[in-house]
Structures are given as C-alpha cells and as structure tokens.
LUMLUM-491957 format. One record per residue (C-alpha): residue number from 1; x, y, z. Coordinates in steps of 0.05 Angstrom, whole numbers, plus 5000, padded with zeros to 4 digits. Example, Ala and Ser with C-alpha at 12.3 -4.5 7.8 and 13.67 -1.06 7.14 Angstrom:
<vexvos>
  seq    xx    yy    zz
    1  5246  4910  5156
    2  5273  4979  5143
</vexvos>
This chain:
<vexvos>
  seq    xx    yy    zz
    1  5000  5000  5000
    2  5027  5068  4981
    3  5037  5119  5036
    4  4998  5183  5026
    5  5027  5249  5048
    6  4981  5303  5075
    7  4996  5371  5048
    8  4977  5426  5096
    9  4983  5487  5052
   10  4909  5485  5034
   11  4892  5499  5107
   12  4931  5564  5107
   13  4886  5625  5103
   14  4941  5662  5066
   15  4941  5608  5012
   16  4865  5611  5008
   17  4868  5687  5000
   18  4923  5681  4947
   19  4878  5631  4910
   20  4820  5681  4914
   21  4866  5734  4885
   22  4888  5688  4829
   23  4817  5671  4810
   24  4799  5745  4809
   25  4859  5761  4765
   26  4840  5706  4716
   27  4768  5732  4714
   28  4791  5804  4701
   29  4845  5784  4650
   30  4789  5756  4605
   31  4767  5829  4595
   32  4836  5852  4570
   33  4843  5866  4496
   34  4863  5805  4454
   35  4930  5838  4435
   36  4949  5833  4509
   37  4942  5757  4510
   38  5018  5749  4511
   39  5032  5815  4546
   40  5001  5844  4609
   41  4947  5789  4612
   42  4999  5734  4613
   43  5045  5772  4662
   44  4991  5786  4714
   45  4964  5715  4711
   46  5034  5684  4719
   47  5050  5730  4777
   48  4986  5713  4813
   49  4997  5639  4804
   50  5068  5648  4831
   51  5040  5679  4895
   52  4998  5619  4914
   53  5047  5567  4887
   54  5106  5594  4926
   55  5065  5597  4990
   56  5047  5524  4980
   57  5118  5503  4963
   58  5148  5543  5020
   59  5099  5514  5070
   60  5118  5443  5051
   61  5193  5455  5059
   62  5228  5430  5121
   63  5278  5484  5139
   64  5260  5555  5161
   65  5310  5585  5112
   66  5278  5546  5055
   67  5208  5566  5077
   68  5227  5639  5080
   69  5260  5637  5012
   70  5195  5615  4979
   71  5153  5663  5020
   72  5198  5720  4996
   73  5189  5699  4924
   74  5114  5697  4937
   75  5116  5768  4965
   76  5156  5793  4905
   77  5104  5763  4858
   78  5050  5797  4899
   79  5084  5864  4887
   80  5086  5847  4813
   81  5010  5834  4813
   82  5001  5901  4848
   83  5042  5937  4795
   84  5007  5902  4737
   85  4939  5919  4768
   86  4958  5992  4770
   87  4977  5990  4697
   88  4913  5953  4678
   89  4874  6009  4712
   90  4913  6063  4677
   91  4901  6029  4610
   92  4827  6023  4628
   93  4827  5947  4622
   94  4795  5943  4691
   95  4747  5989  4728
   96  4765  6028  4790
   97  4720  5982  4830
   98  4756  5920  4803
   99  4823  5952  4819
  100  4802  5968  4890
  101  4779  5896  4900
  102  4846  5871  4874
  103  4884  5918  4921
  104  4842  5894  4980
  105  4860  5822  4963
  106  4933  5841  4952
  107  4938  5878  5018
  108  4904  5821  5058
  109  4948  5769  5025
  110  5011  5811  5038
  111  4993  5821  5111
  112  4980  5747  5122
  113  5044  5728  5084
  114  5085  5775  5127
  115  5055  5746  5190
  116  5069  5675  5166
  117  5141  5693  5152
  118  5149  5727  5220
  119  5120  5666  5254
  120  5173  5622  5221
  121  5230  5670  5238
  122  5209  5680  5310
  123  5169  5619  5332
  124  5174  5638  5406
  125  5154  5711  5399
  126  5092  5723  5443
  127  5071  5781  5399
  128  5061  5735  5340
  129  5001  5689  5344
  130  5016  5615  5341
  131  4971  5611  5280
  132  4985  5675  5241
  133  4935  5656  5188
  134  4873  5664  5230
  135  4826  5719  5207
  136  4827  5784  5246
</vexvos>
C-alpha cells in the first residue's frame, strides 16, 4: 500500500486568500484586449499563480530558511501583481471598482504572508500568534 502524504498548505488562510486573488485576476484578465494575450494578461496571471504556488511550496519545505525563501518569492510576485493591476487600471482594462477589489486582496494576502514569515522567523515571539493565518 502506498503511503499518502498530507499537504497542509490548503489549510493556510494566506494560501486561500492568494487563490482568491488568482481567480479574480483570471476573471479580470478575460476582459483585457486580445492583443494583450501574451503581454500584460499573461504577466499578471503568471505573477498571481506564483504567489499561491510559492506559499504552497514554502509551507511544505522543512527548513526555516527554505520556507522563508519561497515566502519571499511569493511576496515579490504579489508586488508584481500590484504593479500590473495599477497598469491595467491606467490602460482602462479594469474598472476602478475591480482595481480596489484587487488591492484589497493584495493587501490582505501581503499582511498574512508577512505574519506567516514572521512566525517562522520567531516561533517563540509572544507578539506573533501561534497561527498567524487566523482571520482578524
């Protein structure tokens, strides 16, 4: 019988929020002009997938240094999504309301990701909740 490994990243609220962001990005990218298929549309989708994928990969790593490396990549990709969102708004590919929703998801994901990273760096810090991914 083959041993099954339980992956815990799906339980992380930060991963769930990153997934929500990715789904929203994909929904909005459908509205982009067809000539952006290999441009901004592709870039923002790839960056959003990178956010959630690197959270998952980092969470499943064993060492703290390894975990933090992937969480840092995830955060950098989140900044990229933020930048691409700003450009999509300026080019009028998305509405101000859609942009504000993206920024809300970006900010919440970023906050949770920073808390997760801090909890791995300082596991005994009483100012950091033992489960940094619980909703506020």
